[in-house]
PDB file of N, CA, C and O in Angstrom:
ATOM      1  N   MET A   1       5.865 114.765 -18.133  1.00  0.00           N
ATOM      2  CA  MET A   1       5.410 115.339 -18.804  1.00  0.00           C
ATOM      3  C   MET A   1       6.346 114.678 -19.839  1.00  0.00           C
ATOM      4  O   MET A   1       5.986 113.801 -20.625  1.00  0.00           O
ATOM      5  N   ASP A   2       7.591 115.199 -19.749  1.00  0.00           N
ATOM      6  CA  ASP A   2       8.758 114.292 -20.836  1.00  0.00           C
ATOM      7  C   ASP A   2       8.697 112.970 -21.064  1.00  0.00           C
ATOM      8  O   ASP A   2       9.115 112.535 -22.137  1.00  0.00           O
ATOM      9  N   LYS A   3       8.025 111.886 -19.833  1.00  0.00           N
ATOM     10  CA  LYS A   3       8.134 110.744 -20.375  1.00  0.00           C
ATOM     11  C   LYS A   3       7.020 110.389 -20.802  1.00  0.00           C
ATOM     12  O   LYS A   3       6.960 109.377 -21.500  1.00  0.00           O
ATOM     13  N   ALA A   4       5.959 111.057 -20.523  1.00  0.00           N
ATOM     14  CA  ALA A   4       4.938 110.973 -21.272  1.00  0.00           C
ATOM     15  C   ALA A   4       4.933 110.574 -23.176  1.00  0.00           C
ATOM     16  O   ALA A   4       4.715 109.697 -24.012  1.00  0.00           O
ATOM     17  N   LEU A   5       5.504 112.482 -22.892  1.00  0.00           N
ATOM     18  CA  LEU A   5       5.656 112.483 -24.628  1.00  0.00           C
ATOM     19  C   LEU A   5       6.740 111.331 -25.025  1.00  0.00           C
ATOM     20  O   LEU A   5       6.558 110.723 -26.079  1.00  0.00           O
ATOM     21  N   THR A   6       7.973 110.986 -24.126  1.00  0.00           N
ATOM     22  CA  THR A   6       8.530 109.829 -25.039  1.00  0.00           C
ATOM     23  C   THR A   6       8.222 108.239 -25.183  1.00  0.00           C
ATOM     24  O   THR A   6       8.722 107.373 -25.902  1.00  0.00           O
ATOM     25  N   THR A   7       6.940 108.209 -23.961  1.00  0.00           N
ATOM     26  CA  THR A   7       6.443 106.970 -24.310  1.00  0.00           C
ATOM     27  C   THR A   7       5.343 107.188 -25.687  1.00  0.00           C
ATOM     28  O   THR A   7       5.192 106.327 -26.555  1.00  0.00           O
ATOM     29  N   LEU A   8       4.840 108.134 -25.674  1.00  0.00           N
ATOM     30  CA  LEU A   8       3.920 108.073 -26.959  1.00  0.00           C
ATOM     31  C   LEU A   8       4.388 108.241 -28.263  1.00  0.00           C
ATOM     32  O   LEU A   8       3.710 107.829 -29.205  1.00  0.00           O
ATOM     33  N   TRP A   9       6.104 109.125 -28.542  1.00  0.00           N
ATOM     34  CA  TRP A   9       6.373 108.872 -29.626  1.00  0.00           C
ATOM     35  C   TRP A   9       7.316 107.469 -29.739  1.00  0.00           C
ATOM     36  O   TRP A   9       8.003 107.382 -30.757  1.00  0.00           O
ATOM     37  N   ILE A  10       7.392 106.335 -28.724  1.00  0.00           N
ATOM     38  CA  ILE A  10       7.760 105.555 -28.907  1.00  0.00           C
ATOM     39  C   ILE A  10       6.439 104.732 -29.348  1.00  0.00           C
ATOM     40  O   ILE A  10       6.407 104.111 -30.411  1.00  0.00           O
ATOM     41  N   ARG A  11       5.652 104.765 -28.697  1.00  0.00           N
ATOM     42  CA  ARG A  11       4.331 103.663 -29.218  1.00  0.00           C
ATOM     43  C   ARG A  11       3.861 104.289 -30.633  1.00  0.00           C
ATOM     44  O   ARG A  11       3.302 103.490 -31.385  1.00  0.00           O
ATOM     45  N   LEU A  12       4.008 105.554 -31.070  1.00  0.00           N
ATOM     46  CA  LEU A  12       3.326 106.007 -32.583  1.00  0.00           C
ATOM     47  C   LEU A  12       4.622 105.350 -33.525  1.00  0.00           C
ATOM     48  O   LEU A  12       4.415 104.896 -34.650  1.00  0.00           O
ATOM     49  N   THR A  13       5.743 105.369 -32.999  1.00  0.00           N
ATOM     50  CA  THR A  13       6.627 104.885 -34.341  1.00  0.00           C
ATOM     51  C   THR A  13       6.863 103.243 -34.242  1.00  0.00           C
ATOM     52  O   THR A  13       7.499 102.587 -35.067  1.00  0.00           O
ATOM     53  N   ALA A  14       6.337 102.822 -33.281  1.00  0.00           N
ATOM     54  CA  ALA A  14       6.408 100.990 -33.125  1.00  0.00           C
ATOM     55  C   ALA A  14       5.392 100.833 -33.927  1.00  0.00           C
ATOM     56  O   ALA A  14       5.398  99.724 -34.461  1.00  0.00           O
ATOM     57  N   ARG A  15       4.353 101.640 -34.278  1.00  0.00           N
ATOM     58  CA  ARG A  15       3.004 101.061 -35.041  1.00  0.00           C
ATOM     59  C   ARG A  15       3.123 101.535 -36.275  1.00  0.00           C
ATOM     60  O   ARG A  15       2.494 100.855 -37.087  1.00  0.00           O
ATOM     61  N   ASN A  16       3.789 102.601 -36.807  1.00  0.00           N
ATOM     62  CA  ASN A  16       3.573 102.781 -37.929  1.00  0.00           C
ATOM     63  C   ASN A  16       5.440 102.437 -38.671  1.00  0.00           C
ATOM     64  O   ASN A  16       6.576 102.758 -38.323  1.00  0.00           O
ATOM     65  N   PRO A  17       4.856 101.659 -39.775  1.00  0.00           N
ATOM     66  CA  PRO A  17       6.613 101.735 -40.449  1.00  0.00           C
ATOM     67  C   PRO A  17       6.974 102.738 -41.053  1.00  0.00           C
ATOM     68  O   PRO A  17       6.376 103.693 -41.550  1.00  0.00           O
ATOM     69  N   THR A  18       8.248 102.374 -40.948  1.00  0.00           N
ATOM     70  CA  THR A  18       9.153 103.973 -41.685  1.00  0.00           C
ATOM     71  C   THR A  18       8.864 104.063 -42.838  1.00  0.00           C
ATOM     72  O   THR A  18       8.095 103.176 -43.208  1.00  0.00           O
ATOM     73  N   ARG A  19       9.324 105.178 -44.014  1.00  0.00           N
ATOM     74  CA  ARG A  19       9.261 105.087 -45.177  1.00  0.00           C
ATOM     75  C   ARG A  19      10.435 103.938 -45.956  1.00  0.00           C
ATOM     76  O   ARG A  19      10.409 103.733 -47.169  1.00  0.00           O
ATOM     77  N   HIS A  20      11.078 103.502 -45.347  1.00  0.00           N
ATOM     78  CA  HIS A  20      12.074 102.705 -45.913  1.00  0.00           C
ATOM     79  C   HIS A  20      11.373 101.123 -45.825  1.00  0.00           C
ATOM     80  O   HIS A  20      11.643 100.190 -46.582  1.00  0.00           O
ATOM     81  N   ASP A  21      10.608 101.106 -44.925  1.00  0.00           N
ATOM     82  CA  ASP A  21       9.699  99.718 -44.915  1.00  0.00           C
ATOM     83  C   ASP A  21       8.950  99.506 -46.062  1.00  0.00           C
ATOM     84  O   ASP A  21       8.953  98.624 -46.921  1.00  0.00           O
ATOM     85  N   ARG A  22       8.221 100.653 -45.855  1.00  0.00           N
ATOM     86  CA  ARG A  22       7.240 100.906 -47.134  1.00  0.00           C
ATOM     87  C   ARG A  22       7.659 100.815 -48.418  1.00  0.00           C
ATOM     88  O   ARG A  22       6.864 100.405 -49.263  1.00  0.00           O
ATOM     89  N   GLY A  23       9.036 101.199 -48.794  1.00  0.00           N
ATOM     90  CA  GLY A  23       9.516 101.172 -49.876  1.00  0.00           C
ATOM     91  C   GLY A  23       9.915  99.684 -50.401  1.00  0.00           C
ATOM     92  O   GLY A  23       9.748  99.179 -51.511  1.00  0.00           O
ATOM     93  N   ALA A  24      10.439  99.214 -49.338  1.00  0.00           N
ATOM     94  CA  ALA A  24      10.647  97.742 -49.034  1.00  0.00           C
ATOM     95  C   ALA A  24       9.743  96.808 -49.788  1.00  0.00           C
ATOM     96  O   ALA A  24       9.895  96.076 -50.766  1.00  0.00           O
ATOM     97  N   SER A  25       8.906  97.051 -49.111  1.00  0.00           N
ATOM     98  CA  SER A  25       7.087  96.384 -49.033  1.00  0.00           C
ATOM     99  C   SER A  25       6.934  96.523 -50.710  1.00  0.00           C
ATOM    100  O   SER A  25       7.103  95.623 -51.534  1.00  0.00           O
ATOM    101  N   LEU A  26       6.570  97.900 -50.952  1.00  0.00           N
ATOM    102  CA  LEU A  26       6.437  98.228 -52.400  1.00  0.00           C
ATOM    103  C   LEU A  26       7.318  97.265 -53.440  1.00  0.00           C
ATOM    104  O   LEU A  26       6.709  96.615 -54.289  1.00  0.00           O
ATOM    105  N   VAL A  27       8.860  97.191 -53.340  1.00  0.00           N
ATOM    106  CA  VAL A  27       9.601  96.493 -54.353  1.00  0.00           C
ATOM    107  C   VAL A  27       9.235  94.990 -54.168  1.00  0.00           C
ATOM    108  O   VAL A  27       9.190  94.228 -55.133  1.00  0.00           O
ATOM    109  N   GLU A  28       8.946  94.550 -52.750  1.00  0.00           N
ATOM    110  CA  GLU A  28       8.414  93.073 -52.807  1.00  0.00           C
ATOM    111  C   GLU A  28       6.975  92.798 -53.748  1.00  0.00           C
ATOM    112  O   GLU A  28       6.702  91.753 -54.337  1.00  0.00           O
ATOM    113  N   TYR A  29       6.251  93.907 -53.706  1.00  0.00           N
ATOM    114  CA  TYR A  29       5.205  93.553 -54.694  1.00  0.00           C
ATOM    115  C   TYR A  29       5.179  93.572 -55.603  1.00  0.00           C
ATOM    116  O   TYR A  29       4.435  92.822 -56.235  1.00  0.00           O
ATOM    117  N   GLY A  30       6.082  94.551 -56.242  1.00  0.00           N
ATOM    118  CA  GLY A  30       6.406  94.494 -57.409  1.00  0.00           C
ATOM    119  C   GLY A  30       7.086  93.102 -58.079  1.00  0.00           C
ATOM    120  O   GLY A  30       6.569  92.495 -59.018  1.00  0.00           O
ATOM    121  N   LEU A  31       8.082  92.795 -57.554  1.00  0.00           N
ATOM    122  CA  LEU A  31       8.674  91.655 -57.714  1.00  0.00           C
ATOM    123  C   LEU A  31       7.502  89.935 -57.820  1.00  0.00           C
ATOM    124  O   LEU A  31       7.446  88.947 -58.552  1.00  0.00           O
ATOM    125  N   LEU A  32       6.857  90.399 -56.745  1.00  0.00           N
ATOM    126  CA  LEU A  32       5.789  89.592 -57.147  1.00  0.00           C
ATOM    127  C   LEU A  32       4.875  89.098 -57.806  1.00  0.00           C
ATOM    128  O   LEU A  32       4.605  87.916 -58.019  1.00  0.00           O
ATOM    129  N   VAL A  33       4.050  90.679 -58.367  1.00  0.00           N
ATOM    130  CA  VAL A  33       3.383  90.937 -59.740  1.00  0.00           C
ATOM    131  C   VAL A  33       4.214  90.663 -61.184  1.00  0.00           C
ATOM    132  O   VAL A  33       3.644  90.345 -62.228  1.00  0.00           O
ATOM    133  N   ALA A  34       5.526  90.830 -61.058  1.00  0.00           N
ATOM    134  CA  ALA A  34       6.164  90.582 -62.234  1.00  0.00           C
ATOM    135  C   ALA A  34       6.490  88.892 -62.225  1.00  0.00           C
ATOM    136  O   ALA A  34       6.600  88.309 -63.304  1.00  0.00           O
ATOM    137  N   LEU A  35       6.640  88.122 -60.874  1.00  0.00           N
ATOM    138  CA  LEU A  35       7.140  86.811 -61.316  1.00  0.00           C
ATOM    139  C   LEU A  35       5.751  86.247 -61.514  1.00  0.00           C
ATOM    140  O   LEU A  35       5.667  85.417 -62.420  1.00  0.00           O
ATOM    141  N   ILE A  36       4.450  86.580 -60.733  1.00  0.00           N
ATOM    142  CA  ILE A  36       3.111  86.050 -61.616  1.00  0.00           C
ATOM    143  C   ILE A  36       2.936  86.384 -63.176  1.00  0.00           C
ATOM    144  O   ILE A  36       2.506  85.464 -63.872  1.00  0.00           O
ATOM    145  N   ALA A  37       3.271  87.794 -63.887  1.00  0.00           N
ATOM    146  CA  ALA A  37       3.393  87.951 -64.725  1.00  0.00           C
ATOM    147  C   ALA A  37       3.889  86.754 -65.654  1.00  0.00           C
ATOM    148  O   ALA A  37       3.246  86.242 -66.570  1.00  0.00           O
ATOM    149  N   ILE A  38       5.287  86.387 -65.184  1.00  0.00           N
ATOM    150  CA  ILE A  38       6.180  85.448 -66.033  1.00  0.00           C
ATOM    151  C   ILE A  38       5.851  84.270 -66.235  1.00  0.00           C
ATOM    152  O   ILE A  38       6.056  83.633 -67.268  1.00  0.00           O
ATOM    153  N   VAL A  39       5.172  83.799 -64.992  1.00  0.00           N
ATOM    154  CA  VAL A  39       4.344  82.628 -64.767  1.00  0.00           C
ATOM    155  C   VAL A  39       3.339  82.509 -65.916  1.00  0.00           C
ATOM    156  O   VAL A  39       3.491  81.557 -66.682  1.00  0.00           O
ATOM    157  N   CYS A  40       2.268  83.415 -66.141  1.00  0.00           N
ATOM    158  CA  CYS A  40       1.299  83.843 -66.769  1.00  0.00           C
ATOM    159  C   CYS A  40       1.592  83.597 -68.355  1.00  0.00           C
ATOM    160  O   CYS A  40       0.913  82.801 -69.004  1.00  0.00           O
ATOM    161  N   LEU A  41       2.527  84.253 -68.850  1.00  0.00           N
ATOM    162  CA  LEU A  41       3.064  84.183 -70.034  1.00  0.00           C
ATOM    163  C   LEU A  41       3.933  83.098 -70.236  1.00  0.00           C
ATOM    164  O   LEU A  41       4.155  82.927 -71.434  1.00  0.00           O
ATOM    165  N   THR A  42       4.443  82.388 -69.572  1.00  0.00           N
ATOM    166  CA  THR A  42       5.027  81.123 -70.100  1.00  0.00           C
ATOM    167  C   THR A  42       4.036  79.825 -70.388  1.00  0.00           C
ATOM    168  O   THR A  42       4.145  78.952 -71.249  1.00  0.00           O
ATOM    169  N   ALA A  43       2.715  80.069 -69.037  1.00  0.00           N
ATOM    170  CA  ALA A  43       1.688  79.035 -69.233  1.00  0.00           C
ATOM    171  C   ALA A  43       1.179  79.199 -70.680  1.00  0.00           C
ATOM    172  O   ALA A  43       1.088  78.331 -71.548  1.00  0.00           O
ATOM    173  N   VAL A  44       0.845  80.609 -70.747  1.00  0.00           N
ATOM    174  CA  VAL A  44       0.323  80.630 -72.673  1.00  0.00           C
ATOM    175  C   VAL A  44       1.373  80.559 -73.222  1.00  0.00           C
ATOM    176  O   VAL A  44       1.180  79.520 -73.853  1.00  0.00           O
ATOM    177  N   PHE A  45       2.262  80.836 -73.453  1.00  0.00           N
ATOM    178  CA  PHE A  45       3.619  79.971 -74.560  1.00  0.00           C
ATOM    179  C   PHE A  45       3.210  78.675 -74.536  1.00  0.00           C
ATOM    180  O   PHE A  45       2.615  78.029 -75.398  1.00  0.00           O
ATOM    181  N   PHE A  46       3.575  78.381 -73.508  1.00  0.00           N
ATOM    182  CA  PHE A  46       3.380  76.323 -73.629  1.00  0.00           C
ATOM    183  C   PHE A  46       2.247  76.019 -74.391  1.00  0.00           C
ATOM    184  O   PHE A  46       2.217  75.602 -75.549  1.00  0.00           O
ATOM    185  N   LEU A  47       0.985  76.354 -73.363  1.00  0.00           N
ATOM    186  CA  LEU A  47      -0.246  76.011 -73.359  1.00  0.00           C
ATOM    187  C   LEU A  47      -1.236  76.709 -74.491  1.00  0.00           C
ATOM    188  O   LEU A  47      -2.235  76.090 -74.856  1.00  0.00           O
ATOM    189  N   GLY A  48      -0.930  78.005 -75.031  1.00  0.00           N
ATOM    190  CA  GLY A  48      -1.551  78.384 -76.090  1.00  0.00           C
ATOM    191  C   GLY A  48      -2.203  77.773 -77.101  1.00  0.00           C
ATOM    192  O   GLY A  48      -3.388  77.958 -77.378  1.00  0.00           O
ATOM    193  N   ASP A  49      -1.263  76.863 -77.804  1.00  0.00           N
ATOM    194  CA  ASP A  49      -1.466  76.337 -79.283  1.00  0.00           C
ATOM    195  C   ASP A  49      -2.605  74.757 -78.678  1.00  0.00           C
ATOM    196  O   ASP A  49      -3.555  74.216 -79.244  1.00  0.00           O
ATOM    197  N   GLU A  50      -2.138  74.550 -77.748  1.00  0.00           N
ATOM    198  CA  GLU A  50      -3.184  72.761 -77.224  1.00  0.00           C
ATOM    199  C   GLU A  50      -4.545  73.870 -77.035  1.00  0.00           C
ATOM    200  O   GLU A  50      -5.389  73.878 -77.931  1.00  0.00           O
ATOM    201  N   THR A  51      -4.664  74.539 -76.164  1.00  0.00           N
ATOM    202  CA  THR A  51      -6.016  75.429 -75.910  1.00  0.00           C
ATOM    203  C   THR A  51      -6.220  75.954 -76.903  1.00  0.00           C
ATOM    204  O   THR A  51      -7.307  76.488 -76.681  1.00  0.00           O
ATOM    205  N   SER A  52      -5.874  76.269 -78.150  1.00  0.00           N
ATOM    206  CA  SER A  52      -6.831  76.804 -78.948  1.00  0.00           C
ATOM    207  C   SER A  52      -7.234  76.074 -79.651  1.00  0.00           C
ATOM    208  O   SER A  52      -8.206  76.345 -80.355  1.00  0.00           O
ATOM    209  N   GLU A  53      -6.548  74.776 -79.696  1.00  0.00           N
ATOM    210  CA  GLU A  53      -6.854  73.411 -80.458  1.00  0.00           C
ATOM    211  C   GLU A  53      -8.369  73.009 -80.081  1.00  0.00           C
ATOM    212  O   GLU A  53      -9.349  72.738 -80.775  1.00  0.00           O
ATOM    213  N   GLU A  54      -8.214  73.062 -79.089  1.00  0.00           N
ATOM    214  CA  GLU A  54      -9.050  72.080 -77.874  1.00  0.00           C
ATOM    215  C   GLU A  54     -10.369  73.302 -77.764  1.00  0.00           C
ATOM    216  O   GLU A  54     -11.453  72.798 -77.471  1.00  0.00           O
ATOM    217  N   PHE A  55     -10.374  74.607 -77.938  1.00  0.00           N
ATOM    218  CA  PHE A  55     -11.544  75.141 -78.105  1.00  0.00           C
ATOM    219  C   PHE A  55     -12.133  75.349 -79.647  1.00  0.00           C
ATOM    220  O   PHE A  55     -13.281  75.753 -79.833  1.00  0.00           O
ATOM    221  N   HIS A  56     -11.451  75.108 -80.459  1.00  0.00           N
ATOM    222  CA  HIS A  56     -11.703  75.002 -81.873  1.00  0.00           C
ATOM    223  C   HIS A  56     -12.317  73.707 -81.978  1.00  0.00           C
ATOM    224  O   HIS A  56     -13.141  73.578 -82.884  1.00  0.00           O
ATOM    225  N   SER A  57     -12.069  72.664 -81.192  1.00  0.00           N
ATOM    226  CA  SER A  57     -12.946  71.348 -81.220  1.00  0.00           C
ATOM    227  C   SER A  57     -13.835  71.354 -80.783  1.00  0.00           C
ATOM    228  O   SER A  57     -14.740  70.761 -81.370  1.00  0.00           O
ATOM    229  N   ILE A  58     -14.084  71.930 -79.670  1.00  0.00           N
ATOM    230  CA  ILE A  58     -15.664  71.981 -79.011  1.00  0.00           C
ATOM    231  C   ILE A  58     -16.320  73.057 -80.001  1.00  0.00           C
ATOM    232  O   ILE A  58     -17.452  72.866 -80.446  1.00  0.00           O
ATOM    233  N   GLY A  59     -15.744  73.935 -80.255  1.00  0.00           N
ATOM    234  CA  GLY A  59     -16.612  74.780 -81.148  1.00  0.00           C
ATOM    235  C   GLY A  59     -17.013  74.009 -82.574  1.00  0.00           C
ATOM    236  O   GLY A  59     -17.990  74.324 -83.253  1.00  0.00           O
ATOM    237  N   SER A  60     -16.414  73.325 -82.782  1.00  0.00           N
ATOM    238  CA  SER A  60     -16.883  72.559 -84.199  1.00  0.00           C
ATOM    239  C   SER A  60     -17.900  71.548 -83.711  1.00  0.00           C
ATOM    240  O   SER A  60     -18.810  71.285 -84.497  1.00  0.00           O
ATOM    241  N   SER A  61     -17.887  71.012 -82.672  1.00  0.00           N
ATOM    242  CA  SER A  61     -18.637  69.799 -82.336  1.00  0.00           C
ATOM    243  C   SER A  61     -19.885  70.715 -81.961  1.00  0.00           C
ATOM    244  O   SER A  61     -20.993  70.283 -82.279  1.00  0.00           O
ATOM    245  N   ILE A  62     -19.803  71.899 -81.335  1.00  0.00           N
ATOM    246  CA  ILE A  62     -21.280  72.485 -80.901  1.00  0.00           C
ATOM    247  C   ILE A  62     -21.820  72.689 -82.231  1.00  0.00           C
ATOM    248  O   ILE A  62     -22.956  72.252 -82.416  1.00  0.00           O
ATOM    249  N   ASN A  63     -21.225  73.275 -83.206  1.00  0.00           N
ATOM    250  CA  ASN A  63     -21.542  73.707 -84.607  1.00  0.00           C
ATOM    251  C   ASN A  63     -22.190  72.822 -85.375  1.00  0.00           C
ATOM    252  O   ASN A  63     -23.034  73.169 -86.201  1.00  0.00           O
ATOM    253  N   SER A  64     -21.780  71.376 -85.121  1.00  0.00           N
ATOM    254  CA  SER A  64     -22.240  70.607 -85.917  1.00  0.00           C
ATOM    255  C   SER A  64     -22.941  69.814 -85.225  1.00  0.00           C
ATOM    256  O   SER A  64     -23.118  68.710 -85.740  1.00  0.00           O
ATOM    257  N   ALA A  65     -23.567  70.058 -83.881  1.00  0.00           N
ATOM    258  CA  ALA A  65     -24.833  69.422 -83.113  1.00  0.00           C
ATOM    259  C   ALA A  65     -26.200  70.204 -83.810  1.00  0.00           C
ATOM    260  O   ALA A  65     -27.235  69.634 -84.154  1.00  0.00           O
ATOM    261  N   THR A  66     -25.905  71.663 -83.919  1.00  0.00           N
ATOM    262  CA  THR A  66     -26.873  72.676 -83.895  1.00  0.00           C
ATOM    263  C   THR A  66     -27.485  72.914 -85.087  1.00  0.00           C
ATOM    264  O   THR A  66     -28.351  73.785 -85.173  1.00  0.00           O
TER     265      THR A  66
END
C-alpha cells in the first residue's frame, strides 16, 4: 500500500507544475506582453505620421471622386 501511495504521489507531482514554475511562467508572459507593447508603440511612433498622411490622401481621393 505504501508503494502505491508513493507511486501515486510521484505521478501527481510530475504532472502538475509547482507554484514556483507557474510564477516563472507568469513573469515570462508578462515580459512577452511588455515587449509586444514596446514594439507596437515604437511602430506607431515611427510610422504614425506617414500612415496618417496616407489615410488622409486616400480619404481625399475618395471624397473628390464622389
